[in-house]
C-alpha positions as CSV (number, residue, x, y, z in Angstrom):
1,M,106.1,100.7,114.0
2,K,105.1,98.1,113.0
3,T,103.8,97.1,109.8
4,E,101.0,94.7,107.9
5,L,104.3,93.1,106.0
6,M,105.4,92.8,109.7
7,G,103.0,91.2,111.4
8,M,102.5,88.1,108.4
9,V,106.3,87.5,108.8
10,R,105.3,87.2,112.1
11,L,102.6,84.7,112.3
12,K,104.2,82.8,109.4
13,I,107.1,82.4,111.5
14,L,104.9,82.2,114.9
15,R,103.2,78.7,112.8
16,A,106.5,76.9,111.6
17,G,107.7,76.7,114.1
18,S,110.9,79.6,114.4
19,V,112.5,81.7,111.7
20,G,114.9,78.9,110.8
21,K,112.6,76.3,109.6
22,L,110.4,79.2,107.6
23,A,114.0,79.6,106.3
24,D,113.8,75.6,105.7
25,T,110.3,75.4,103.7
26,T,111.1,78.1,101.6
27,S,114.4,79.7,99.8
28,I,114.0,82.2,102.2
29,D,117.9,83.6,103.8
30,R,116.5,82.9,108.1
31,A,118.8,86.4,109.1
32,Y,116.3,88.1,105.9
33,L,113.0,86.5,107.2
34,S,114.4,88.4,110.8
35,R,114.3,91.7,109.0
36,L,111.7,91.6,107.8
37,A,110.2,90.1,110.6
38,R,111.2,93.4,112.5
39,G,110.5,95.7,110.0
40,L,114.5,96.2,109.3
41,K,113.8,95.6,105.8
42,E,110.9,96.5,103.3
43,N,109.8,96.0,100.2
44,P,110.7,92.5,99.9
45,S,110.6,91.3,95.6
46,E,107.9,88.9,94.3
47,R,109.4,85.9,94.7
48,V,110.0,86.5,98.7
49,L,106.3,86.9,98.6
50,D,104.8,84.3,97.3
51,E,107.4,82.4,99.2
52,L,105.6,82.9,102.4
53,G,102.0,82.8,100.4
54,I,101.9,86.7,100.4
55,E,100.7,88.9,97.8
56,R,101.0,92.8,97.7
57,V,98.4,94.8,97.0
58,S,97.8,98.2,95.9
59,Y,94.6,100.3,96.7
60,Y,93.1,104.5,96.2
61,V,92.5,105.9,100.2
62,W,91.8,110.1,100.7
63,K,94.1,111.8,101.3
64,D,91.4,114.4,102.2
65,P,89.1,112.8,105.1
66,K,87.1,115.3,104.5
67,D,86.5,114.4,100.9
68,E,85.4,111.1,101.5
69,P,81.4,110.2,100.8
70,Q,79.1,111.8,103.4
71,T,75.7,110.4,102.7
72,E,74.4,107.5,101.5
73,E,73.6,108.5,97.8
74,E,77.9,109.8,97.9
75,C,78.6,106.0,98.9
76,W,76.5,104.7,95.8
77,L,78.0,106.8,93.1
78,L,81.6,105.6,93.7
79,L,79.9,102.4,93.0
80,E,78.3,102.5,89.9
81,D,79.8,101.3,86.7
């Protein structure tokens, strides 16, 4: 399964020209970069993410889609302070 992280790492590799070139411009091992790009490695350290210019973000989602707001009024309730 392709993840967002895989796609981001693949884009960094594409823009660098190759896995080796990206490894040369960062302090990340080329084999590790390859595993990230293929989805064989997940949850890299903050140091690796910083080197790649990627930020880990956490957010909340509804478990049951029926719980999502159904009306404009309910949407506004979520935005109120």
